[in-house]
C-alpha positions in Angstrom: -80.7 33.0 -69.9 -83.6 30.9 -68.2 -83.0 30.0 -65.0 -82.9 26.0 -65.1 -83.1 24.0 -61.3 -81.6 20.4 -62.0 -81.7 17.3 -60.1 -78.3 17.1 -57.8 -77.2 14.0 -57.7 -78.8 11.0 -55.3 -77.3 11.0 -51.8 -75.5 14.7 -52.4 -77.5 15.8 -49.4 -78.9 18.8 -51.0 -81.8 20.8 -49.1 -85.2 20.7 -50.8 -86.1 23.6 -53.7 -89.0 25.6 -53.1 -91.7 25.7 -55.2 -91.9 29.8 -54.7 -88.0 29.7 -56.4 -89.7 27.2 -59.4 -92.2 29.3 -60.5 -90.0 32.5 -60.3 -87.9 31.2 -62.5 -90.8 29.8 -64.9 -92.0 33.5 -64.8 -88.3 34.4 -65.6 -88.3 32.1 -68.8 -92.0 33.8 -69.6 -90.3 37.5 -69.4 -88.2 36.4 -72.2 -90.3 34.4 -74.1 -92.8 37.8 -74.3 -90.3 39.8 -76.4 -91.8 42.9 -77.0 -95.6 41.9 -77.3 -97.7 44.4 -75.0 -98.1 41.5 -72.0 -98.2 42.1 -68.7 -96.9 39.1 -66.6 -98.6 38.7 -63.2 -97.1 36.1 -60.6 -99.2 36.0 -57.3 -96.7 32.9 -55.7 -98.2 32.2 -51.7 -94.7 32.7 -49.3 -96.3 29.0 -47.5 -95.7 27.0 -50.2 -93.8 24.0 -49.1 -90.2 23.1 -50.1 -89.9 20.1 -53.5 -88.0 17.0 -53.4 -84.9 17.9 -55.7 -85.5 15.2 -58.1 -89.2 16.8 -58.8 -88.1 20.0 -59.6 -87.3 19.9 -63.4 -90.6 18.9 -64.0 -92.3 21.3 -62.2 -90.2 24.0 -63.8 -91.0 22.3 -67.1 -94.4 22.0 -66.9 -95.1 25.7 -65.6 -92.1 27.1 -67.8 -93.9 25.5 -71.0 -96.9 26.6 -69.6 -96.3 29.9 -69.4 -94.6 30.3 -72.4 -97.4 29.0 -74.6 -99.7 31.5 -72.7 -97.4 34.2 -74.2 -96.6 33.5 -77.5 -100.6 32.8 -77.8 -100.9 36.4 -76.3 -100.3 39.1 -78.4 -101.5 41.6 -76.0 -103.1 41.7 -72.4 -102.0 39.2 -69.5 -100.8 36.4 -68.8 -100.4 35.4 -64.8 -99.4 32.6 -62.5 -101.0 32.2 -59.2 -99.7 29.6 -56.6 -101.4 28.8 -53.5 -102.0 26.1 -51.0 -105.5 25.2 -50.7 -108.1 23.3 -48.9 -109.5 20.5 -50.3 -112.9 18.2 -49.1 -111.7 14.7 -49.5 -107.9 15.1 -48.7 -105.3 16.6 -47.4 -104.0 20.3 -48.7 -102.8 20.6 -52.5 -100.7 22.5 -54.1 -102.9 25.0 -57.1 -101.0 27.0 -59.8 -102.8 28.1 -62.1 -101.5 29.4 -65.3 -104.3 32.3 -67.3 -103.9 34.2 -70.4 -106.0 37.2 -72.1 -105.2 35.0 -75.6 -106.7 33.4 -78.6 -108.6 31.2 -75.9 -108.6 27.6 -78.2 -105.2 26.7 -78.5 -104.7 24.2 -75.8 -103.4 21.1 -77.6 -99.7 21.7 -77.4 -99.6 23.1 -74.0 -102.0 20.1 -72.4 -99.7 17.2 -74.7 -96.9 19.1 -73.1 -97.3 19.4 -70.1 -99.7 16.5 -69.6 -96.8 13.8 -69.0 -94.7 15.5 -67.0 -97.9 16.2 -64.2 -98.6 12.6 -64.4 -95.2 12.0 -63.2 -95.8 14.1 -60.3 -98.3 12.5 -59.3 -101.2 15.9 -59.9 -103.8 17.0 -62.4 -103.7 19.1 -64.9 -107.4 20.7 -66.4 -107.9 23.5 -68.8 -110.8 26.0 -69.1 -110.7 28.0 -72.6 -112.9 30.3 -74.2 -112.3 31.7 -77.7 -111.3 35.2 -77.9 -111.4 35.4 -73.9 -108.2 33.1 -72.8 -107.4 30.2 -71.4 -107.0 28.8 -67.6 -104.3 26.0 -66.8 -104.5 24.3 -63.6 -101.9 22.1 -61.8 -102.6 20.5 -58.8 -100.9 17.9 -56.6 -100.5 17.0 -52.9 -97.4 18.8 -51.3 -96.6 15.6 -50.1 -96.0 14.0 -53.2 -93.6 16.2 -53.6 -92.0 16.1 -50.2 -88.5 14.9 -49.2 
């Protein structure tokens, strides 16, 4: 069963959720989606990721789950990886960068972009993709930690 993080009622006093928890929940969903495919799931999640406002958590989880499960569905064998870390930004404050890469068919990027772009927009972030047929795809989500903080 997939873990779903839901926003608590307004004023409930619930603390921020850790971005790391959201990433792990998405990896768990991808593990279920892979079934018996010969795919190795890799998660490289930095421990210094910022907490996220509970109202933004479902958007981030849906985006990451969609990216990972789509990658799994487009990969018969190989690797699907999620890497999440805080990176310096040349013109602004540091950003959270989450990349989902796969060794799949490398050309079916339309669904993931269509499904995730509105979610990422609502988070105030950006979503980019690099893809090559027969090589795979890399979707990169970036957002300023302050956009999602309590």
